[in-house]
C-alpha positions in Angstrom: 68.0 42.3 32.1 64.2 42.8 31.7 61.6 41.1 33.7 58.2 40.1 32.2 55.2 39.7 34.4 52.3 37.5 33.2 48.9 38.1 34.8 45.6 36.2 34.4 42.1 37.0 35.3 39.8 34.4 36.7 36.2 35.0 37.6 34.9 33.0 40.5 31.2 32.2 40.7 28.9 30.3 42.9 27.2 27.7 40.8 23.9 29.5 41.2 25.4 32.7 39.8 26.1 31.1 36.5 23.9 31.7 33.5 21.4 28.9 32.6 23.6 27.8 29.7 26.7 27.6 31.9 24.8 25.7 34.6 23.7 23.3 31.9 27.3 22.8 30.7 28.7 22.3 34.2 25.9 19.9 35.0 26.7 17.9 31.9 30.4 17.7 32.9 29.3 16.5 36.4 27.1 13.8 34.9 29.9 12.8 32.5 32.1 11.9 35.5 29.8 8.8 35.8 31.0 7.7 32.4 34.7 7.7 33.5 36.6 4.4 33.7 39.0 5.1 36.5 39.7 1.7 37.9 43.2 2.6 39.0 43.2 6.1 40.2 39.5 6.4 41.3 39.6 9.9 40.0 36.6 10.5 37.7 36.7 13.5 35.4 34.0 14.7 33.1 34.1 17.3 30.4 31.3 19.0 28.5 31.8 21.3 25.6 29.4 23.6 23.8 29.8 23.9 20.0 29.0 27.1 18.1 25.7 25.6 17.0 24.7 25.0 20.7 25.3 21.2 20.8 26.9 19.8 23.9 29.4 17.0 23.6 30.7 15.2 26.7 33.8 13.2 27.5 35.1 11.2 30.4 38.6 10.0 31.4 39.4 6.4 30.4 42.2 4.6 32.2 44.1 1.6 31.1 46.6 -0.6 33.0 49.2 0.6 30.4 48.8 4.2 31.6 49.8 6.0 28.4 46.9 4.3 26.7 44.3 6.2 28.7 42.7 9.5 27.7 41.6 12.6 29.7 38.0 13.7 29.7 38.8 17.0 28.0 40.5 15.4 25.0 37.9 12.7 24.9 35.2 15.4 24.4 37.2 17.5 22.0 38.2 14.6 19.8 34.6 13.3 19.7 33.3 16.8 18.7 36.0 17.1 16.0 35.2 13.7 14.6 31.4 14.4 14.5 31.2 18.1 13.7 34.6 19.4 12.6 33.0 22.5 11.1 31.8 23.7 14.5 34.0 25.7 16.7 34.1 25.0 20.5 32.9 28.0 22.4 33.1 26.7 26.0 34.4 23.7 27.9 33.4 22.7 31.4 35.4 20.3 33.5 34.4 18.6 36.7 35.9 15.8 38.9 35.2 13.6 41.8 36.8 10.8 43.7 35.4 8.1 45.9 34.4 10.8 48.5 32.5 12.9 46.1 33.0 16.0 43.9 36.1 18.0 44.5 35.8 21.2 46.5 38.4 23.2 44.5 38.0 23.7 40.8 40.0 21.3 38.7 42.3 22.5 35.9 43.2 20.7 32.7 46.6 18.9 32.4 49.3 20.2 30.1 48.4 17.9 27.2 44.8 19.0 27.4 45.8 22.6 27.6 47.8 22.2 24.4 44.8 20.5 22.6 42.4 23.3 23.6 45.0 25.8 22.4 45.1 24.1 19.0 41.3 24.4 18.9 41.5 28.1 19.6 44.1 28.4 16.8 42.1 26.3 14.4 38.9 28.4 14.7 40.6 31.7 15.6 38.4 32.2 18.7 38.9 31.6 22.4 37.4 28.6 24.2 35.9 29.8 27.5 36.7 27.4 30.4 34.4 26.6 33.3 36.4 24.8 36.0 34.0 23.2 38.5 34.4 22.7 42.2 31.8 22.5 44.9 33.1 25.7 46.5 33.0 27.7 43.3 33.3 27.6 39.5 36.2 29.5 37.8 35.6 31.1 34.5 38.6 31.7 32.3 38.2 33.5 29.0 40.9 31.6 27.0 43.3 28.6 27.5 46.0 31.1 26.8 45.5 32.4 30.3 46.6 29.0 31.6 49.2 28.5 28.9 50.6 32.0 28.2 53.8 31.1 26.5 52.1 28.9 23.9 53.5 26.5 21.4 50.9 27.2 18.7 51.0 30.7 17.5 52.1 32.9 14.6 55.7 32.1 15.3 55.2 28.5 14.0 54.0 29.8 10.6 
């Protein structure tokens, strides 16, 4: 038997330590939480992504009484960007969340479905999507979604 160990590296920043561009992206994600429709969960998620040309596209979670009909903030932003500017690769994605008590202290991570969609974007454009996961205590920077989804479904094995 062989054992395989998988390691990831996460950089942890105070918001003030981020570059001006990264602060702008995180601020956009925070503002996008106000566009969320979270009538049932009261969990408001905002996402902001930066395209290769510098444009920022936002998304917010949208709930529905028929729960499978809703959409996460990350996929909302990605699908909007792909619909409007499909020739532009996504270079970074910031995610922020709040509830009725305010923004979350710990950084939020994308769900499995959103991780798979980001992975597809990395595969499509053959470049990593840098993640900025926001919390009031710190912001995590992750270089690629593959760090959160190491045994990925989209790779050279599918071809």
